[in-house]
C-alpha positions as CSV (number, residue, x, y, z in Angstrom):
1,M,2.3,-0.3,20.0
2,A,6.1,0.1,20.0
3,D,7.9,0.5,16.7
4,N,9.7,-2.8,17.1
5,D,6.3,-4.5,17.2
6,A,5.4,-3.1,13.8
7,L,2.7,-4.9,11.9
8,Y,4.4,-4.0,8.7
9,D,8.1,-3.7,8.0
10,V,7.9,-0.2,6.7
11,R,10.8,2.2,7.3
12,E,8.6,4.8,9.1
13,R,7.7,2.3,11.8
14,T,10.8,0.1,12.1
15,K,13.3,2.9,11.6
16,N,15.3,0.4,9.6
17,P,16.7,2.0,6.4
18,E,16.8,-1.4,4.8
19,H,13.0,-1.5,4.8
20,A,10.9,0.2,2.0
21,S,9.3,3.5,2.9
22,V,5.6,4.4,2.5
23,D,6.6,6.5,-0.5
24,D,8.2,3.5,-2.1
25,V,5.0,1.5,-1.7
26,V,2.8,4.4,-3.0
27,E,5.0,4.9,-6.0
28,L,4.9,1.2,-6.8
29,V,1.1,1.1,-6.4
30,L,0.7,4.1,-8.7
31,E,3.2,2.8,-11.3
32,R,1.5,-0.5,-11.5
33,A,-1.9,1.1,-11.7
34,Q,-0.6,3.1,-14.7
35,H,1.1,0.0,-16.3
36,P,-0.6,-3.2,-15.1
37,R,1.4,-6.3,-15.5
38,T,-0.4,-8.7,-17.8
39,D,2.1,-11.6,-17.5
40,H,2.3,-11.8,-13.7
41,H,0.3,-13.9,-11.3
42,D,-0.5,-10.7,-9.3
43,G,-1.4,-8.6,-12.3
44,H,-5.0,-8.6,-11.1
45,L,-3.9,-6.4,-8.2
46,D,-2.5,-3.8,-10.7
47,V,-5.7,-3.7,-12.6
48,L,-7.7,-3.4,-9.4
49,M,-5.5,-0.5,-8.3
50,A,-5.9,1.2,-11.7
51,T,-9.7,1.1,-11.1
52,V,-9.3,2.5,-7.6
53,V,-7.0,5.3,-8.7
54,D,-9.4,6.2,-11.5
55,R,-12.2,6.3,-9.0
56,Y,-10.6,8.3,-6.2
57,G,-7.4,9.9,-7.5
58,T,-3.9,9.5,-6.0
59,A,-4.2,11.6,-2.7
60,P,-6.8,9.3,-1.0
61,I,-4.8,6.2,-2.0
62,R,-1.6,7.7,-0.5
63,T,-3.5,8.5,2.7
64,V,-5.0,5.1,3.0
65,I,-1.6,3.4,2.5
66,H,0.0,5.6,5.1
67,R,-2.7,5.0,7.6
68,V,-2.5,1.2,7.1
69,L,1.2,0.8,7.0
70,V,2.4,3.5,9.4
71,D,-0.5,4.2,11.7
72,A,-1.6,0.6,11.8
73,M,-5.2,1.5,11.1
74,P,-7.5,-1.4,10.0
75,F,-8.2,-1.3,6.3
76,R,-11.8,-0.1,6.5
77,T,-11.0,2.5,9.2
78,A,-8.3,3.9,7.0
79,T,-10.9,5.2,4.6
80,Q,-12.6,7.5,7.2
81,D,-13.2,11.0,6.1
82,L,-11.9,10.2,2.6
83,E,-15.1,9.4,0.7
84,V,-13.5,6.0,-0.2
85,R,-15.6,2.9,0.1
86,N,-14.6,0.6,2.9
87,V,-14.2,-2.3,0.5
88,D,-11.8,-0.2,-1.5
89,G,-9.8,0.4,1.7
90,V,-9.5,-3.3,2.1
91,R,-8.3,-3.6,-1.5
92,I,-5.8,-0.8,-1.1
93,G,-4.5,-2.1,2.2
94,T,-4.1,-5.7,0.9
95,T,-2.3,-4.5,-2.2
96,A,0.0,-2.2,-0.3
97,G,0.9,-4.9,2.2
98,Q,1.8,-7.3,-0.6
99,F,3.8,-4.7,-2.5
100,L,5.7,-3.7,0.7
101,D,6.6,-7.4,1.2
102,E,7.8,-7.5,-2.4
103,L,9.9,-4.4,-2.1
104,N,11.5,-5.6,1.1
105,A,12.2,-9.0,-0.4
106,Q,14.0,-7.3,-3.3
107,D,16.2,-5.5,-0.8
108,D,17.1,-8.8,0.8
109,D,18.5,-10.2,-2.5
């Protein structure tokens, strides 16, 4: 797949400095896992990520997010060799994609 056909508009794939980087997404995921939003319609994702981070730590979360956003791995495949349940790979990938969209929308403002 060519970079201009990126599934996700993440800087490492698109080479566009206007797009959020994987590190930006990871940091937002971890920040919200530590401080879940209680007054936001997507606050449930923050609580979900807090549970996942507590279960696996930060390194596997970072790896899954990179594999999904940059390497274009399917969510469940992104957990391979990490001792992360497939369903949690789906949760991590879904949340990362949504937070990436949010970060990129902020940059558009």
